[in-house]
N, C-alpha and C positions, 0 to 999 in steps of 0.2 A: 439593383445592388451588384457591385462588381465582385470579381473573384478575390477572396481574401488570400493574400500571399503569406506562406509560412515565413516567420521572421528568424528562425534559427534552425540548425540541422538536427535538433533533438525532438522532432515531432513524433507523436505516437498515433496509434489507431484512434484514440479518443479525440485528438486534434483533427485527424484526417476526415472523420465523419462530419465535422462541422463546416468543411470547405465546400463551396459551390463549384460546379464543373467536374471534369474528370481529371483525376490525379493518380499518380503512383507514389508510394512512399518506400524508399529503399534506405535502410539503416538510418531512419530519421530524417532523410533529405527528400523533399517533395519535388516531383517532376510533373509538369502539366502534360496532359494527354491531348494536345491540340497541335496542329489542326486534325480534323477527322480523317479517317483513312480514305484512300482513293477508290474509285469505282473498281479498278482491277483488283485491288486488295480485297474489296467486298465480294467480288465474283469468286475469287480464289477461296476465300473463307467459306462461302456457301458450298462450293464444290467439296472442300475438305470435310466440312460438317456433314454433308450428305453421305460421303463415303464412309466416314467414321461411324455415323449413326446406322447405316446399312450393315456395316461389319459388326457392330455391337448387337444389333437385332439378330443377325445370323448366328452369332456366337451364343446368344441367350437361348435360341431355339435348339441348337445342337447340345448345349450343356444343360438344358433344363432350368434355366434361370440365370442369375448373375447379378452382381451388385454394381457393375460398372455403369457409369452414367456420364454423358457428355454435356458440357456447358460452354457458352460463348460469351464474349465481352458484350457489354460491361458486366463484370462479376468480380467481386473482391476475393482475392486469394490471399489469405492472411498467413504469412509465413512466420511472423513474429509480431510483437506489439508495435515495433517500429518499422515493419516491412509489409506493405500491402501492394500487390501488383494486380494488373488486369490483363492477363494474356488473352490472345485472340480466341483460343480454344483450350479447354482442359478436359481431361477424363479423370474421374475419381472413382475408385472401386471400393473404398472403405466408407461405409455409411456414417461412421462416427465423425468424419471430416466434413460432412454436409450439415451446416448449421444455419440458424437464422441470419447470422452475419455474412455468410458466404461459404467459402471453402476454408477451413482452418487446418493448416498443415500442408504437406507436400502432395500435390496431385500425382497420379501415376503417369500421366502424360501431359505435357504442356506444348502447345503449338503457338509460335510467334511468326506472323507474316511481316516481313520487313517493310518499313515505311521510311522515307527519307529522314523524317524528324526523329525517329527512334532506332534506326538501324544499328548504330554503334553501341547503344545501350543494350539492345537485344543480343548482338553478337558477342559482346565481351562481359559487361557487368551482369546481365541477367544469366548468362551461361554459368558464371561463377556462383551467382546467387542460388540458382536452381540446384547446382551440384552440391553446394554447402548445406542446403536444406533437404537433400535427399529425393529430389524429383527423379524418378527412375528413367524417364525418357523425355528428351527435349528435342523437338523438331522445329528447325528454323527454315522458313520458306521464303524464297526470293520471287516476288511476283513478276519480275521482268522476264524471266525465262522459265518459271515454274519449277526450278530445281529446289532441292532441299538438302539439309544436313540433319541426320538423326544421331543425336548424342545419347548413348546408353550408359547408365551408371554401373560401374563394375568395381567392386571393392571400394566403394565410396568415392570414386573418381569417374569423370567422363573421359573415356579413351578416344582414340581416333574415330571421327564420325563416319557413318555410312552415308555415302553420297546417293541421292535419289534424283531420278530424272523421269520425264514423261514416259509413260508406258511401263514403268516398273511396278511390280507388286511389292508392297512394303508390309512387313510384319511388325506390328506394334504390340505394346503391352506384353512384353516377354514372349512374343510369337503367337499369343492367343487371339490376335485380331489382325486380319489381312485386309488391306485396302489397295485398290488399283489406283496408281498415281496417274 
């Protein structure tokens, strides 16, 4: 069976769950998530996941617990009934947002690793989307040089990003999580 293509820009989550393959749905418009990520993209994703997980575990031990949990793609992040994305990595601290459908509502941290087929959407459309839905921190990573931009929500807007390079120590989740870049 081939991939059913959405026929109009008014698709919803109910439509989305019927489609085969990997898709994202932004304001009712469907975007195919193909081709799959490159090997370098996957390597970088694994390194970031490991650093974030280690940082979360260290934070939990220091703080005596904690609700923050990391997830990676593919995982549905449902921002609205007409908007479902699959970021590379998300961290969610509110247990009420973790549901059988995926993550419902804004994660505390979203990480997108740029791919040639999705870079423009990640850099522009998704940045505005995450800002509008209240994602506190949005980290965009370039696999070519390992650099990143960390956008933090301040008074409902993303301000000038913090530039991140290899060797930096980055504070995430409002400073409660440190990772070595």
